[in-house]
N, CA, C and O atoms as a GROMACS GRO file, in nm:
protein
  412
    1MET      N    1  13.152  13.592  11.571
    1MET     CA    2  13.104  13.513  11.682
    1MET      C    3  12.952  13.499  11.679
    1MET      O    4  12.899  13.390  11.702
    2ARG      N    5  12.882  13.608  11.652
    2ARG     CA    6  12.736  13.606  11.645
    2ARG      C    7  12.691  13.509  11.534
    2ARG      O    8  12.591  13.438  11.550
    3TYR      N    9  12.763  13.508  11.424
    3TYR     CA   10  12.732  13.421  11.311
    3TYR      C   11  12.737  13.275  11.354
    3TYR      O   12  12.652  13.196  11.315
    4LEU      N   13  12.835  13.239  11.434
    4LEU     CA   14  12.851  13.102  11.483
    4LEU      C   15  12.733  13.063  11.573
    4LEU      O   16  12.687  12.949  11.568
    5GLN      N   17  12.685  13.155  11.655
    5GLN     CA   18  12.570  13.129  11.741
    5GLN      C   19  12.444  13.103  11.658
    5GLN      O   20  12.365  13.015  11.690
    6ILE      N   21  12.426  13.181  11.552
    6ILE     CA   22  12.310  13.162  11.465
    6ILE      C   23  12.317  13.028  11.396
    6ILE      O   24  12.217  12.956  11.390
    7ILE      N   25  12.432  12.993  11.344
    7ILE     CA   26  12.451  12.863  11.277
    7ILE      C   27  12.421  12.749  11.375
    7ILE      O   28  12.353  12.653  11.341
    8THR      N   29  12.472  12.761  11.496
    8THR     CA   30  12.450  12.657  11.597
    8THR      C   31  12.301  12.644  11.629
    8THR      O   32  12.249  12.532  11.639
    9ALA      N   33  12.233  12.756  11.644
    9ALA     CA   34  12.089  12.753  11.674
    9ALA      C   35  12.011  12.687  11.561
    9ALA      O   36  11.919  12.609  11.586
   10VAL      N   37  12.047  12.717  11.438
   10VAL     CA   38  11.980  12.656  11.322
   10VAL      C   39  12.005  12.506  11.318
   10VAL      O   40  11.914  12.428  11.291
   11MET      N   41  12.128  12.464  11.346
   11MET     CA   42  12.161  12.321  11.344
   11MET      C   43  12.085  12.247  11.454
   11MET      O   44  12.039  12.135  11.433
   12ILE      N   45  12.073  12.308  11.571
   12ILE     CA   46  11.998  12.244  11.680
   12ILE      C   47  11.851  12.231  11.642
   12ILE      O   48  11.790  12.126  11.666
   13ALA      N   49  11.794  12.335  11.584
   13ALA     CA   50  11.653  12.330  11.542
   13ALA      C   51  11.632  12.221  11.438
   13ALA      O   52  11.533  12.148  11.444
   14MET      N   53  11.723  12.210  11.344
   14MET     CA   54  11.710  12.108  11.239
   14MET      C   55  11.722  11.968  11.298
   14MET      O   56  11.649  11.878  11.257
   15SER      N   57  11.812  11.948  11.394
   15SER     CA   58  11.827  11.815  11.453
   15SER      C   59  11.705  11.778  11.535
   15SER      O   60  11.665  11.661  11.537
   16GLN      N   61  11.643  11.876  11.603
   16GLN     CA   62  11.521  11.847  11.677
   16GLN      C   63  11.408  11.811  11.583
   16GLN      O   64  11.327  11.724  11.614
   17GLN      N   65  11.400  11.878  11.468
   17GLN     CA   66  11.298  11.846  11.369
   17GLN      C   67  11.320  11.705  11.316
   17GLN      O   68  11.223  11.630  11.299
   18ASN      N   69  11.444  11.667  11.289
   18ASN     CA   70  11.473  11.532  11.241
   18ASN      C   71  11.439  11.428  11.346
   18ASN      O   72  11.391  11.320  11.312
   19LEU      N   73  11.464  11.459  11.474
   19LEU     CA   74  11.428  11.367  11.581
   19LEU      C   75  11.277  11.349  11.586
   19LEU      O   76  11.228  11.237  11.604
   20ALA      N   77  11.202  11.458  11.572
   20ALA     CA   78  11.055  11.449  11.572
   20ALA      C   79  11.006  11.362  11.458
   20ALA      O   80  10.915  11.282  11.476
   21LEU      N   81  11.067  11.377  11.340
   21LEU     CA   82  11.027  11.294  11.226
   21LEU      C   83  11.059  11.147  11.253
   21LEU      O   84  10.980  11.060  11.218
   22ALA      N   85  11.172  11.120  11.314
   22ALA     CA   86  11.209  10.982  11.347
   22ALA      C   87  11.111  10.924  11.448
   22ALA      O   88  11.074  10.807  11.438
   23GLN      N   89  11.068  11.005  11.546
   23GLN     CA   90  10.972  10.957  11.644
   23GLN      C   91  10.838  10.927  11.577
   23GLN      O   92  10.773  10.828  11.610
   24ASP      N   93  10.796  11.012  11.483
   24ASP     CA   94  10.672  10.987  11.411
   24ASP      C   95  10.679  10.852  11.341
   24ASP      O   96  10.586  10.772  11.350
   25LYS      N   97  10.788  10.828  11.272
   25LYS     CA   98  10.806  10.702  11.200
   25LYS      C   99  10.803  10.586  11.298
   25LYS      O  100  10.745  10.481  11.270
   26SER      N  101  10.868  10.606  11.412
   26SER     CA  102  10.870  10.501  11.514
   26SER      C  103  10.728  10.470  11.561
   26SER      O  104  10.692  10.354  11.575
   27TYR      N  105  10.648  10.573  11.586
   27TYR     CA  106  10.511  10.551  11.630
   27TYR      C  107  10.433  10.477  11.522
   27TYR      O  108  10.363  10.380  11.550
   28GLN      N  109  10.446  10.522  11.399
   28GLN     CA  110  10.372  10.460  11.290
   28GLN      C  111  10.415  10.315  11.270
   28GLN      O  112  10.330  10.229  11.246
   29ASP      N  113  10.544  10.287  11.280
   29ASP     CA  114  10.591  10.150  11.266
   29ASP      C  115  10.534  10.061  11.377
   29ASP      O  116  10.491   9.949  11.351
   30ARG      N  117  10.533  10.113  11.500
   30ARG     CA  118  10.477  10.035  11.612
   30ARG      C  119  10.327  10.014  11.594
   30ARG      O  120  10.275   9.905  11.621
   31CYS      N  121  10.259  10.117  11.548
   31CYS     CA  122  10.114  10.107  11.525
   31CYS      C  123  10.084  10.002  11.419
   31CYS      O  124   9.996   9.918  11.437
   32ILE      N  125  10.157  10.007  11.310
   32ILE     CA  126  10.136   9.910  11.201
   32ILE      C  127  10.160   9.768  11.251
   32ILE      O  128  10.082   9.677  11.221
   33GLN      N  129  10.268   9.748  11.326
   33GLN     CA  130  10.298   9.615  11.378
   33GLN      C  131  10.188   9.568  11.473
   33GLN      O  132  10.151   9.450  11.470
   34ALA      N  133  10.138   9.657  11.556
   34ALA     CA  134  10.029   9.621  11.647
   34ALA      C  135   9.903   9.582  11.570
   34ALA      O  136   9.834   9.488  11.608
   35GLN      N  137   9.873   9.654  11.463
   35GLN     CA  138   9.755   9.622  11.382
   35GLN      C  139   9.771   9.489  11.311
   35GLN      O  140   9.676   9.411  11.300
   36ILE      N  141   9.891   9.461  11.262
   36ILE     CA  142   9.918   9.332  11.196
   36ILE      C  143   9.897   9.220  11.298
   36ILE      O  144   9.833   9.119  11.266
   37ASN      N  145   9.949   9.236  11.418
   37ASN     CA  146   9.932   9.135  11.522
   37ASN      C  147   9.786   9.117  11.559
   37ASN      O  148   9.740   9.005  11.582
   38LEU      N  149   9.713   9.227  11.564
   38LEU     CA  150   9.572   9.223  11.600
   38LEU      C  151   9.487   9.153  11.493
   38LEU      O  152   9.386   9.089  11.525
   39HIS      N  153   9.528   9.166  11.368
   39HIS     CA  154   9.451   9.111  11.256
   39HIS      C  155   9.523   8.994  11.189
   39HIS      O  156   9.504   8.971  11.069
   40GLU      N  157   9.604   8.921  11.263
   40GLU     CA  158   9.685   8.816  11.203
   40GLU      C  159   9.604   8.702  11.142
   40GLU      O  160   9.655   8.627  11.058
   41GLN      N  161   9.478   8.688  11.183
   41GLN     CA  162   9.396   8.581  11.127
   41GLN      C  163   9.359   8.608  10.981
   41GLN      O  164   9.319   8.516  10.910
   42HIS      N  165   9.371   8.733  10.937
   42HIS     CA  166   9.342   8.768  10.797
   42HIS      C  167   9.470   8.755  10.716
   42HIS      O  168   9.567   8.826  10.742
   43LYS      N  169   9.470   8.667  10.622
   43LYS     CA  170   9.593   8.634  10.548
   43LYS      C  171   9.631   8.738  10.442
   43LYS      O  172   9.748   8.752  10.410
   44ASN      N  173   9.534   8.811  10.389
   44ASN     CA  174   9.562   8.901  10.277
   44ASN      C  175   9.584   9.046  10.319
   44ASN      O  176   9.559   9.138  10.241
   45ILE      N  177   9.630   9.068  10.440
   45ILE     CA  178   9.654   9.203  10.488
   45ILE      C  179   9.803   9.232  10.487
   45ILE      O  180   9.884   9.155  10.538
   46ALA      N  181   9.837   9.344  10.426
   46ALA     CA  182   9.977   9.387  10.418
   46ALA      C  183   9.999   9.504  10.514
   46ALA      O  184   9.904   9.575  10.548
   47PRO      N  185  10.122   9.525  10.556
   47PRO     CA  186  10.150   9.638  10.645
   47PRO      C  187  10.102   9.772  10.591
   47PRO      O  188  10.057   9.858  10.667
   48ASN      N  189  10.112   9.791  10.463
   48ASN     CA  190  10.072   9.917  10.402
   48ASN      C  191   9.921   9.943  10.416
   48ASN      O  192   9.877  10.058  10.407
   49ASP      N  193   9.843   9.838  10.438
   49ASP     CA  194   9.698   9.853  10.456
   49ASP      C  195   9.664   9.934  10.581
   49ASP      O  196   9.555   9.990  10.591
   50PHE      N  197   9.757   9.942  10.675
   50PHE     CA  198   9.733  10.012  10.801
   50PHE      C  199   9.800  10.149  10.807
   50PHE      O  200   9.782  10.223  10.904
   51ARG      N  201   9.877  10.184  10.706
   51ARG     CA  202   9.955  10.308  10.710
   51ARG      C  203   9.866  10.431  10.729
   51ARG      O  204   9.895  10.514  10.815
   52ALA      N  205   9.759  10.445  10.651
   52ALA     CA  206   9.673  10.563  10.661
   52ALA      C  207   9.609  10.572  10.800
   52ALA      O  208   9.601  10.680  10.859
   53PHE      N  209   9.565  10.458  10.853
   53PHE     CA  210   9.505  10.456  10.986
   53PHE      C  211   9.607  10.499  11.091
   53PHE      O  212   9.576  10.580  11.179
   54CYS      N  213   9.728  10.447  11.083
   54CYS     CA  214   9.830  10.480  11.183
   54CYS      C  215   9.878  10.625  11.171
   54CYS      O  216   9.908  10.689  11.272
   55GLU      N  217   9.885  10.676  11.049
   55GLU     CA  218   9.919  10.817  11.031
   55GLU      C  219   9.811  10.905  11.092
   55GLU      O  220   9.842  11.005  11.158
   56CYS      N  221   9.686  10.870  11.071
   56CYS     CA  222   9.574  10.946  11.126
   56CYS      C  223   9.575  10.940  11.278
   56CYS      O  224   9.556  11.041  11.345
   57THR      N  225   9.598  10.822  11.333
   57THR     CA  226   9.602  10.806  11.478
   57THR      C  227   9.712  10.892  11.538
   57THR      O  228   9.692  10.958  11.640
   58GLU      N  229   9.828  10.890  11.475
   58GLU     CA  230   9.940  10.970  11.525
   58GLU      C  231   9.907  11.119  11.519
   58GLU      O  232   9.940  11.194  11.611
   59LYS      N  233   9.842  11.161  11.412
   59LYS     CA  234   9.803  11.302  11.398
   59LYS      C  235   9.702  11.341  11.506
   59LYS      O  236   9.712  11.449  11.564
   60GLN      N  237   9.606  11.253  11.533
   60GLN     CA  238   9.508  11.279  11.638
   60GLN      C  239   9.575  11.290  11.775
   60GLN      O  240   9.543  11.379  11.854
   61LEU      N  241   9.667  11.200  11.803
   61LEU     CA  242   9.738  11.204  11.930
   61LEU      C  243   9.820  11.331  11.944
   61LEU      O  244   9.824  11.391  12.051
   62ARG      N  245   9.886  11.371  11.837
   62ARG     CA  246   9.966  11.495  11.841
   62ARG      C  247   9.878  11.616  11.869
   62ARG      O  248   9.922  11.712  11.933
   63SER      N  249   9.754  11.613  11.820
   63SER     CA  250   9.667  11.729  11.840
   63SER      C  251   9.604  11.732  11.979
   63SER      O  252   9.560  11.837  12.025
   64THR      N  253   9.600  11.618  12.048
   64THR     CA  254   9.537  11.615  12.179
   64THR      C  255   9.636  11.605  12.295
   64THR      O  256   9.606  11.650  12.406
   65LEU      N  257   9.752  11.548  12.271
   65LEU     CA  258   9.851  11.534  12.378
   65LEU      C  259   9.948  11.652  12.378
   65LEU      O  260   9.970  11.716  12.275
   66SER      N  261  10.004  11.678  12.492
   66SER     CA  262  10.111  11.779  12.499
   66SER      C  263  10.238  11.716  12.441
   66SER      O  264  10.248  11.594  12.433
   67PRO      N  265  10.334  11.798  12.400
   67PRO     CA  266  10.460  11.741  12.348
   67PRO      C  267  10.528  11.647  12.448
   67PRO      O  268  10.586  11.546  12.408
   68SER      N  269  10.521  11.679  12.576
   68SER     CA  270  10.584  11.591  12.674
   68SER      C  271  10.508  11.459  12.688
   68SER      O  272  10.568  11.354  12.709
   69GLN      N  273  10.375  11.463  12.677
   69GLN     CA  274  10.297  11.339  12.682
   69GLN      C  275  10.327  11.253  12.559
   69GLN      O  276  10.338  11.131  12.570
   70PHE      N  277  10.339  11.317  12.443
   70PHE     CA  278  10.369  11.241  12.321
   70PHE      C  279  10.505  11.174  12.333
   70PHE      O  280  10.520  11.057  12.295
   71THR      N  281  10.603  11.246  12.385
   71THR     CA  282  10.737  11.189  12.406
   71THR      C  283  10.731  11.075  12.506
   71THR      O  284  10.795  10.972  12.488
   72GLU      N  285  10.654  11.093  12.613
   72GLU     CA  286  10.638  10.989  12.714
   72GLU      C  287  10.574  10.864  12.654
   72GLU      O  288  10.611  10.752  12.688
   73MET      N  289  10.478  10.884  12.567
   73MET     CA  290  10.409  10.773  12.501
   73MET      C  291  10.507  10.690  12.418
   73MET      O  292  10.496  10.568  12.411
   74LEU      N  293  10.603  10.758  12.355
   74LEU     CA  294  10.699  10.687  12.269
   74LEU      C  295  10.808  10.616  12.348
   74LEU      O  296  10.879  10.532  12.294
   75GLY      N  297  10.821  10.650  12.476
   75GLY     CA  298  10.928  10.593  12.558
   75GLY      C  299  10.910  10.444  12.579
   75GLY      O  300  10.803  10.387  12.558
   76LYS      N  301  11.018  10.384  12.622
   76LYS     CA  302  11.016  10.241  12.651
   76LYS      C  303  10.974  10.221  12.797
   76LYS      O  304  10.979  10.314  12.877
   77GLY      N  305  10.933  10.102  12.828
   77GLY     CA  306  10.894  10.073  12.966
   77GLY      C  307  10.744  10.082  12.985
   77GLY      O  308  10.667  10.074  12.890
   78GLN      N  309  10.703  10.097  13.109
   78GLN     CA  310  10.561  10.100  13.143
   78GLN      C  311  10.496  10.224  13.084
   78GLN      O  312  10.548  10.335  13.095
   79LYS      N  313  10.382  10.204  13.023
   79LYS     CA  314  10.308  10.313  12.960
   79LYS      C  315  10.222  10.384  13.065
   79LYS      O  316  10.174  10.321  13.158
   80PRO      N  317  10.204  10.515  13.050
   80PRO     CA  318  10.122  10.590  13.146
   80PRO      C  319   9.976  10.546  13.143
   80PRO      O  320   9.927  10.494  13.043
   81ALA      N  321   9.908  10.567  13.254
   81ALA     CA  322   9.768  10.523  13.269
   81ALA      C  323   9.675  10.590  13.168
   81ALA      O  324   9.580  10.526  13.122
   82TRP      N  325   9.700  10.712  13.131
   82TRP     CA  326   9.613  10.787  13.041
   82TRP      C  327   9.627  10.744  12.895
   82TRP      O  328   9.544  10.780  12.812
   83LEU      N  329   9.731  10.669  12.863
   83LEU     CA  330   9.761  10.638  12.723
   83LEU      C  331   9.653  10.554  12.656
   83LEU      O  332   9.616  10.582  12.542
   84LYS      N  333   9.603  10.454  12.723
   84LYS     CA  334   9.505  10.364  12.660
   84LYS      C  335   9.381  10.440  12.613
   84LYS      O  336   9.335  10.420  12.500
   85SER      N  337   9.327  10.528  12.697
   85SER     CA  338   9.208  10.603  12.658
   85SER      C  339   9.239  10.704  12.547
   85SER      O  340   9.156  10.727  12.459
   86ALA      N  341   9.358  10.763  12.551
   86ALA     CA  342   9.398  10.858  12.446
   86ALA      C  343   9.410  10.787  12.311
   86ALA      O  344   9.366  10.839  12.209
   87GLN      N  345   9.471  10.669  12.311
   87GLN     CA  346   9.485  10.592  12.186
   87GLN      C  347   9.350  10.544  12.136
   87GLN      O  348   9.325  10.544  12.015
   88ALA      N  349   9.262  10.504  12.226
   88ALA     CA  350   9.129  10.458  12.185
   88ALA      C  351   9.050  10.571  12.120
   88ALA      O  352   8.984  10.550  12.019
   89ALA      N  353   9.057  10.689  12.178
   89ALA     CA  354   8.986  10.805  12.121
   89ALA      C  355   9.043  10.842  11.985
   89ALA      O  356   8.969  10.875  11.893
   90ALA      N  357   9.176  10.836  11.972
   90ALA     CA  358   9.240  10.868  11.844
   90ALA      C  359   9.202  10.765  11.738
   90ALA      O  360   9.172  10.801  11.625
   91ALA      N  361   9.203  10.638  11.775
   91ALA     CA  362   9.168  10.532  11.680
   91ALA      C  363   9.023  10.545  11.636
   91ALA      O  364   8.992  10.529  11.518
   92LYS      N  365   8.934  10.575  11.731
   92LYS     CA  366   8.792  10.590  11.698
   92LYS      C  367   8.771  10.704  11.598
   92LYS      O  368   8.689  10.692  11.507
   93ALA      N  369   8.845  10.812  11.614
   93ALA     CA  370   8.834  10.925  11.522
   93ALA      C  371   8.884  10.890  11.383
   93ALA      O  372   8.845  10.955  11.285
   94CYS      N  373   8.969  10.789  11.373
   94CYS     CA  374   9.029  10.754  11.243
   94CYS      C  375   8.962  10.638  11.172
   94CYS      O  376   8.991  10.612  11.055
   95LEU      N  377   8.872  10.569  11.238
   95LEU     CA  378   8.804  10.457  11.174
   95LEU      C  379   8.699  10.509  11.078
   95LEU      O  380   8.624  10.602  11.110
   96LYS      N  381   8.694  10.450  10.962
   96LYS     CA  382   8.591  10.486  10.863
   96LYS      C  383   8.462  10.417  10.900
   96LYS      O  384   8.461  10.297  10.928
   97PRO      N  385   8.351  10.491  10.901
   97PRO     CA  386   8.224  10.428  10.937
   97PRO      C  387   8.181  10.328  10.828
   97PRO      O  388   8.206  10.347  10.709
   98GLU      N  389   8.115  10.223  10.874
   98GLU     CA  390   8.061  10.124  10.781
   98GLU      C  391   7.944  10.186  10.704
   98GLU      O  392   7.865  10.262  10.762
   99PRO      N  393   7.931  10.154  10.576
   99PRO     CA  394   7.817  10.207  10.503
   99PRO      C  395   7.686  10.148  10.555
   99PRO      O  396   7.680  10.030  10.590
  100LYS      N  397   7.584  10.229  10.560
  100LYS     CA  398   7.453  10.183  10.608
  100LYS      C  399   7.384  10.106  10.495
  100LYS      O  400   7.387  10.145  10.379
  101ILE      N  401   7.322   9.996  10.534
  101ILE     CA  402   7.247   9.915  10.438
  101ILE      C  403   7.100   9.945  10.459
  101ILE      O  404   7.046   9.928  10.568
  102GLU      N  405   7.037   9.990  10.353
  102GLU     CA  406   6.893  10.021  10.362
  102GLU      C  407   6.814   9.905  10.309
  102GLU      O  408   6.851   9.842  10.210
  103ALA      N  409   6.704   9.877  10.377
  103ALA     CA  410   6.618   9.764  10.337
  103ALA      C  411   6.522   9.804  10.231
  103ALA      O  412   6.443   9.722  10.185
   0.00000   0.00000   0.00000
């Protein structure tokens, strides 16, 4: 009986980990689509061009938001008031600075 409880606990932990990975992919897919829409005037941009930025943004959000806030962010419907500033801060941390031009 104890063996069955351990197996069940392991299976639940694995399914939660798989759900977290699916949510990460969902966030990254939404981020990439938003970036494509934002930069649609540029014809030579591919979805993969935004992957590193969106992965970085997601990592920044995971490090600053609580797990419940991150889950809330991924939910459908109206987004929480704090989300816009959290995403802006994460995006700013992930943007590569422009090289300085010296005269």
